[in-house]
VEXSETOR-234795 format. One record per residue (C-alpha): residue number from 1; x, y, z. Coordinates in steps of 0.25 Angstrom, whole numbers, plus 5000, padded with zeros to 4 digits. Layout:
! VEXSETOR-234795
n;x;y;z
NUM;X;Y;Z
...
//
This chain:
! VEXSETOR-234795
n;x;y;z
1;5000;5001;4999
2;5004;5014;4999
3;5008;5022;5008
4;5001;5033;5007
5;4989;5024;5007
6;4992;5017;5019
7;4993;5030;5028
8;4980;5035;5020
9;4975;5022;5027
10;4983;5023;5039
11;4976;5036;5041
12;4963;5031;5039
13;4962;5020;5049
14;4969;5030;5058
15;4957;5042;5055
16;4947;5027;5057
17;4955;5025;5072
18;4952;5039;5076
19;4938;5041;5071
20;4935;5026;5080
21;4945;5033;5092
22;4937;5046;5092
23;4923;5041;5097
24;4927;5037;5109
25;4938;5045;5112
26;4941;5058;5117
27;4943;5065;5107
28;4946;5078;5114
29;4957;5072;5123
30;4972;5075;5120
31;4973;5061;5119
32;4963;5060;5106
33;4970;5074;5102
34;4984;5064;5103
35;4981;5054;5096
36;4972;5060;5084
37;4986;5068;5082
38;4995;5054;5083
39;4984;5050;5072
40;4985;5060;5062
41;5001;5060;5061
42;4998;5045;5060
43;4988;5047;5048
44;5000;5055;5042
45;5012;5051;5033
46;5025;5045;5038
47;5031;5058;5033
48;5019;5067;5039
49;5020;5060;5053
50;5036;5063;5051
51;5034;5078;5051
52;5022;5079;5060
53;5031;5072;5071
54;5044;5080;5068
55;5034;5093;5070
56;5028;5087;5082
57;5040;5082;5088
58;5047;5100;5085
59;5034;5104;5091
60;5029;5096;5102
61;5042;5086;5104
62;5046;5072;5102
63;5038;5066;5112
64;5023;5073;5107
65;5030;5068;5093
66;5033;5055;5099
67;5019;5053;5102
68;5012;5055;5091
69;5021;5049;5083
70;5020;5036;5089
71;5005;5036;5090
72;5005;5039;5076
73;5012;5026;5074
74;5004;5019;5083
75;4992;5025;5077
76;4996;5021;5062
77;5000;5007;5066
78;4987;5004;5073
79;4981;5009;5058
80;4991;4999;5052
81;4986;4987;5058
82;4972;4991;5058
83;4975;4993;5040
84;4982;4978;5042
85;4970;4971;5048
86;4957;4978;5042
87;4956;4971;5032
88;4956;4976;5015
//
């Protein structure tokens, strides 16, 4: 599969997951805001994620950047597993 198409499918899976969580989550909380930020980053291409994480590191520090990067990678991994198990 072409990388662009895979990124698109990953983004769709993450959007679907967030929509499911929205109904049972406190969407006014800091945890939800952080989750949405990480999800947005997870939907970026590799190059876009790299640029975003670099900018966060400069503006908010390396700990914040690492946390976002880690959560985004987890979301991407979960989406890939979901897509792999989903019937075509």
